[in-house]
DRENGUKOL-471649 format. One record per residue (C-alpha): residue number from 1; z, x, y. Coordinates in pm, whole numbers, m for minus. Example, Ala and Ser with C-alpha at 12.3 -4.5 7.8 and 13.67 -1.06 7.14 Angstrom:
REM DRENGUKOL-471649
k, z, x, y
1, 780, 1230, m450
2, 714, 1367, m106
END
This chain:
REM DRENGUKOL-471649
k, z, x, y
1, m1525, 574, 1285
2, m1723, 494, 956
3, m1546, 284, 688
4, m1751, 497, 431
5, m1511, 778, 519
6, m1240, 588, 315
7, m1428, 629, 7
8, m1325, 970, m134
9, m1251, 948, m490
10, m1215, 1326, m528
11, m921, 1350, m312
12, m582, 1268, m424
13, m504, 1097, m74
14, m743, 835, m165
15, m594, 758, m486
16, m236, 747, m333
17, m368, 517, m76
18, m501, 292, m345
19, m174, 321, m555
20, 31, 218, m252
21, m186, m79, m187
22, m184, m165, m524
23, 207, m178, m547
24, 247, m374, m223
25, 18, m639, m389
26, 279, m624, m696
27, 566, m669, m471
28, 400, m963, m302
29, 295, m1104, m630
30, 647, m1106, m769
31, 811, m1232, m462
32, 597, m1534, m516
33, 624, m1554, m891
34, 965, m1463, m959
35, 1291, m1678, m883
36, 1441, m1410, m666
37, 1774, m1429, m480
38, 1788, m1417, m103
39, 1848, m1026, m138
40, 1597, m961, m365
41, 1338, m1101, m151
42, 1463, m911, 114
43, 1437, m598, m85
44, 1093, m651, m241
45, 998, m750, 134
46, 1113, m422, 280
47, 952, m260, m13
48, 590, m423, 4
49, 623, m353, 399
50, 693, 15, 342
51, 412, 67, 90
52, 155, m110, 315
53, 242, 105, 599
54, 231, 424, 370
55, m107, 308, 239
56, m216, 266, 615
57, m117, 602, 701
58, m316, 767, 428
59, m641, 548, 519
60, m585, 672, 895
61, m586, 1022, 741
62, m860, 980, 523
63, m1066, 847, 817
64, m966, 1138, 1054
65, m1067, 1391, 774
66, m729, 1539, 713
END
């Protein structure tokens, strides 16, 4: 599969993938920069992982042409 199939700015799936990946990066940055409790770290880590998985799922959909 060609990676150029990921670049489809006219499709909403592309922008959702971008937003999920940016949100995951934001959660990771917050985990490193903010003084969070252990519970906060677990919550932010879970949210970052879920967002990464959603972004990956959307990327696979773009690659398959769905």
